[in-house]
PAVEXLO-6581 format. One record per residue: z, x, y of N, C-alpha, C in turn; residue number from 1. Coordinates in Angstrom, 1 decimal, decimal comma. Layout:
<pts>
PT   n_c3   n_c1   n_c2  ca_c3  ca_c1  ca_c2   c_c3   c_c1   c_c2 drenkol
PT      Z      X      Y      Z      X      Y      Z      X      Y     NUM
...
</pts>
This chain:
<pts>
PT   n_c3   n_c1   n_c2  ca_c3  ca_c1  ca_c2   c_c3   c_c1   c_c2 drenkol
PT  -10,6   27,4    7,6  -10,9   26,7    8,4  -11,3   27,8    9,6       1
PT  -12,7   27,5    9,8  -13,3   28,4   11,1  -12,9   28,3   12,1       2
PT  -12,7   29,3   12,9  -11,5   29,2   14,5  -12,6   29,0   15,7       3
PT  -12,1   28,3   16,2  -12,8   27,8   17,2  -12,4   28,9   18,5       4
PT  -13,5   29,1   19,1  -13,4   30,1   20,1  -13,8   29,2   21,3       5
PT  -13,8   30,5   22,3  -13,5   30,3   24,1  -14,6   31,0   24,6       6
PT  -14,7   30,6   25,6  -15,1   31,5   26,8  -14,5   30,9   28,1       7
PT  -14,8   31,8   29,0  -13,6   31,7   30,3  -14,5   30,7   31,3       8
PT  -13,5   29,6   31,6  -14,1   29,1   32,7  -14,6   29,8   34,1       9
PT  -15,3   29,6   34,5  -16,0   30,1   36,0  -15,2   29,3   37,3      10
PT  -14,5   28,3   36,8  -14,1   27,4   38,1  -12,8   27,1   37,5      11
PT  -12,2   27,7   37,4  -10,6   27,2   36,9   -9,9   26,4   38,2      12
PT  -10,1   26,9   38,9   -9,5   26,1   40,2  -10,0   24,6   40,6      13
PT  -11,1   24,2   39,7  -11,8   23,0   40,0  -11,0   21,8   38,7      14
PT  -11,0   20,8   39,2  -10,6   19,7   37,8  -12,1   19,5   37,7      15
PT  -12,6   19,7   36,3  -13,9   18,6   36,2  -13,9   18,4   34,6      16
PT  -14,7   17,5   34,2  -14,4   16,7   32,8  -15,8   17,6   32,4      17
PT  -15,3   17,5   31,1  -16,5   17,8   29,6  -16,1   17,2   28,9      18
PT  -17,6   16,3   28,3  -17,4   15,3   27,2  -18,6   16,1   25,8      19
PT  -17,9   15,6   24,9  -18,6   16,4   24,0  -18,4   15,3   22,8      20
PT  -19,6   15,4   22,0  -19,9   14,2   20,8  -20,5   14,8   19,7      21
PT  -19,9   14,2   18,7  -19,9   15,0   17,3  -20,3   13,6   16,6      22
PT  -21,9   12,9   16,6  -22,0   11,7   15,7  -22,1   11,9   14,5      23
PT  -22,0   13,0   13,8  -22,2   13,1   12,6  -20,8   13,8   11,6      24
PT  -19,8   13,5   11,9  -18,6   13,9   11,8  -18,7   13,5   10,0      25
PT  -17,6   14,3    9,0  -17,7   14,1    7,8  -16,4   14,4    7,2      26
PT  -15,6   13,3    6,5  -14,6   14,2    5,9  -14,9   13,3    4,6      27
PT  -13,7   13,3    3,3  -13,4   12,9    2,4  -12,4   11,7    2,3      28
PT  -12,3   10,7    2,1  -10,8    9,5    1,7  -10,1   10,5    0,9      29
PT   -8,9   10,2    1,2   -8,1   10,9    0,1   -7,8   10,0   -0,9      30
PT   -8,1    8,9   -0,8   -7,6    7,9   -1,9   -8,9    7,5   -3,0      31
PT  -10,0    7,5   -2,1  -11,2    7,1   -3,1  -12,1    8,2   -3,7      32
PT  -12,2    9,6   -2,7  -12,6   10,7   -2,8  -13,9    9,8   -2,1      33
PT  -14,1    9,0   -1,6  -15,3    8,7   -1,2  -15,5    9,4    0,4      34
PT  -17,0    9,8    1,0  -17,5   10,5    2,2  -16,9    9,4    3,0      35
PT  -16,2   10,0    4,5  -15,8    8,9    5,4  -16,7    9,6    6,8      36
PT  -17,5    9,0    7,6  -18,1    8,9    8,6  -17,6    8,5    9,7      37
PT  -18,1    9,3   11,0  -17,5    8,5   12,0  -18,3    9,5   13,4      38
PT  -17,8    9,3   14,3  -17,8    9,8   15,9  -17,0   10,5   16,1      39
PT  -17,0   11,9   16,4  -15,5   12,7   17,4  -16,2   12,7   18,7      40
PT  -15,3   12,3   19,5  -15,6   12,4   20,8  -14,1   13,3   21,3      41
PT  -14,5   14,3   22,6  -13,8   15,1   23,3  -14,0   15,1   24,5      42
PT  -13,1   14,9   25,0  -12,9   14,3   27,1  -11,7   15,5   27,4      43
PT  -12,6   16,8   27,8  -11,1   17,3   28,4  -11,3   18,2   29,7      44
PT  -10,8   18,9   30,0  -10,4   18,9   31,5   -9,9   20,3   31,6      45
PT  -11,1   21,6   31,3  -10,5   22,8   31,1   -9,7   23,9   32,3      46
PT   -8,5   24,6   31,5   -8,4   25,5   32,7   -8,7   26,7   32,6      47
PT   -8,5   27,5   31,7   -9,1   29,0   31,6  -10,1   29,1   31,0      48
PT  -10,2   28,1   29,6  -10,9   28,2   28,6  -11,6   27,1   28,5      49
PT  -13,1   27,5   28,1  -13,9   26,1   27,8  -14,3   26,6   26,2      50
PT  -14,5   25,3   25,4  -14,8   25,4   24,0  -16,2   25,9   23,7      51
PT  -15,9   26,8   22,9  -17,6   27,3   22,6  -18,3   26,3   21,4      52
PT  -19,4   25,8   21,8  -19,8   24,8   20,9  -20,3   24,9   19,5      53
PT  -20,9   26,2   19,0  -21,0   26,8   17,9  -19,6   26,5   16,9      54
PT  -18,9   27,2   17,6  -18,0   27,4   16,9  -17,0   25,9   16,4      55
PT  -17,2   24,9   17,4  -16,8   23,8   17,2  -17,6   23,4   16,2      56
PT  -18,9   23,4   16,0  -19,7   22,7   14,7  -19,2   23,2   13,3      57
PT  -19,2   24,2   13,8  -19,0   24,9   12,0  -17,3   24,4   11,7      58
PT  -16,2   24,2   13,1  -15,1   23,6   12,6  -15,1   22,3   12,1      59
PT  -15,9   21,7   13,1  -16,4   20,1   12,2  -17,0   20,2   10,8      60
PT  -17,7   21,1   10,7  -18,4   20,9    9,1  -17,5   21,4    8,1      61
PT  -16,6   22,1    8,8  -15,2   22,7    7,1  -14,6   21,9    6,9      62
PT  -14,8   20,2    7,8  -14,1   19,1    6,8  -15,1   18,5    5,9      63
PT  -16,2   18,7    5,5  -16,9   18,0    4,8  -16,2   17,6    3,2      64
PT  -15,6   18,4    3,1  -14,6   18,5    1,8  -13,3   18,2    1,6      65
PT  -12,8   17,5    2,8  -11,4   17,7    3,3  -11,2   16,1    2,8      66
PT  -10,1   16,2    2,1   -9,6   14,4    1,9   -8,7   14,4    3,2      67
PT   -8,7   13,4    4,1   -7,7   13,3    4,7   -7,8   12,0    5,8      68
PT   -7,0   11,5    5,7   -6,9   10,3    6,7   -7,3   10,7    7,9      69
PT   -8,2    9,5    8,6   -8,3    8,9    9,7   -7,3    9,6   11,0      70
PT   -6,2    9,1   10,6   -5,1    9,2   12,1   -5,0   10,6   12,0      71
PT   -5,0   11,2   10,6   -4,4   12,8   10,2   -5,3   13,8   10,8      72
PT   -6,8   13,7   10,8   -7,8   14,5   11,1   -8,0   14,4   12,1      73
PT   -8,0   13,3   13,4   -8,1   13,1   14,2   -6,6   13,9   15,4      74
PT   -5,3   13,8   14,7   -4,5   14,4   15,7   -4,3   16,3   14,8      75
PT   -4,8   16,7   14,1   -5,1   18,0   13,7   -6,4   18,1   14,7      76
PT   -7,1   17,6   14,9   -8,8   18,6   16,0   -7,8   18,4   17,3      77
PT   -7,1   17,3   17,7   -6,4   17,6   18,6   -5,4   18,9   18,9      78
PT   -4,5   19,0   17,9   -3,3   20,2   17,9   -4,7   21,3   17,3      79
PT   -5,2   21,7   17,0   -6,4   23,1   16,7   -7,2   23,0   18,1      80
PT   -7,5   22,1   18,7   -8,3   22,1   19,9   -7,5   22,8   21,2      81
PT   -6,1   22,1   21,3   -5,2   22,3   22,6   -4,5   24,0   22,0      82
PT   -4,6   24,8   20,8   -3,6   25,7   20,4   -5,2   26,7   21,0      83
PT   -6,5   26,3   20,8   -7,1   27,4   20,9   -7,9   27,2   22,3      84
PT   -8,0   26,3   23,2   -8,7   25,8   24,6   -7,7   25,8   25,5      85
PT   -6,7   25,6   25,0   -5,3   25,6   26,2   -5,5   24,4   27,7      86
PT   -6,4   23,1   27,3   -6,8   22,6   28,3   -6,0   21,9   29,3      87
PT   -6,2   21,3   30,4   -5,4   21,0   31,2   -4,9   19,4   30,6      88
PT   -5,8   18,8   30,5   -5,8   17,5   29,4   -6,8   17,5   28,6      89
PT   -6,6   16,8   27,7   -7,4   16,1   26,8   -6,9   15,0   25,6      90
PT   -8,5   14,4   25,4   -8,4   13,3   25,0   -9,4   13,2   23,6      91
PT   -8,9   13,1   22,2  -10,0   13,1   20,8   -9,8   11,7   20,9      92
PT  -11,2   11,4   20,2  -11,2    9,9   19,9  -12,0   10,2   18,3      93
PT  -11,7    9,2   17,5  -12,3    9,5   16,0  -12,9    7,8   15,8      94
PT  -14,1    7,5   15,4  -14,2    6,5   15,5  -15,4    6,1   14,5      95
PT  -14,4    6,2   13,3  -15,0    5,8   12,3  -15,7    4,8   11,4      96
PT  -16,9    5,1   10,7  -17,8    3,9   10,2  -17,0    2,5    9,8      97
PT  -17,3    1,7    9,7  -17,0    0,4    8,7  -16,8    0,6    7,3      98
PT  -15,5    0,3    6,7  -15,2    0,7    5,5  -14,5   -0,4    4,7      99
PT  -15,3   -1,2    4,0  -14,4   -2,1    3,6  -14,4   -3,7    4,5     100
PT  -15,0   -3,8    5,7  -14,5   -4,7    6,6  -14,1   -4,0    7,6     101
PT  -13,0   -2,9    7,8  -12,7   -2,1    8,8  -12,9   -1,2    9,2     102
PT  -12,8   -1,5   10,9  -13,6   -0,2   11,2  -12,3    0,1   12,0     103
PT  -12,2    1,5   11,8  -10,9    2,9   12,7  -11,3    3,6   13,9     104
PT  -10,8    3,3   15,0  -10,7    4,0   16,1   -9,2    4,7   16,5     105
PT   -9,6    6,1   16,4   -8,0    6,6   16,5   -8,2    7,7   17,9     106
PT   -7,2    7,4   18,5   -7,5    8,2   20,1   -5,9    9,0   19,9     107
PT   -6,0   10,4   20,1   -4,6   11,2   20,8   -5,4   12,3   22,0     108
PT   -4,1   12,2   22,4   -3,9   12,6   24,2   -3,1   14,3   24,4     109
PT   -3,4   14,6   25,0   -2,4   15,8   25,0   -2,7   15,8   26,4     110
PT   -1,8   16,3   27,5   -0,4   15,9   27,3    0,2   14,9   26,4     111
PT    1,0   14,8   25,9    1,4   13,1   25,5    1,8   12,2   26,4     112
PT    0,6   10,9   26,4    1,0   10,0   27,3    0,1   10,0   28,3     113
PT   -0,8   11,4   28,5   -1,8   11,6   29,3   -2,9   10,6   28,8     114
PT   -3,6    9,7   29,8   -4,7    9,0   29,2   -5,6    9,3   30,6     115
PT   -7,0    9,3   30,2   -8,4    9,5   31,1   -8,7    7,7   31,2     116
PT   -9,4    8,3   32,7   -9,9    6,9   33,2  -10,9    6,8   32,5     117
PT  -11,5    5,6   32,5  -12,7    5,1   31,5  -13,9    5,4   32,6     118
</pts>
């Protein structure tokens, strides 16, 4: 798994929100071996660090051949993001394409229980 890289936030005393969308996320269904496609959205308030986008892109691409459930990949992205960036708060949403007539949307937040306003 590629390392998520960060850069220094020049405005650490200000609360501001950064939204990042990856509309072409791909992993593999661990049951069927078929590709799963979805949109990954990150909303976060940085503290000392911001995510470097090229490293995030490479990180996402590393999932293309990984067999992982939607719920697990969303939470793993959250864990890896929090470890690297140490944000004040973050919300990761995995909005996966319909498969078998069922759409799955998974949202994981840090710290636990903190939700962003819409």
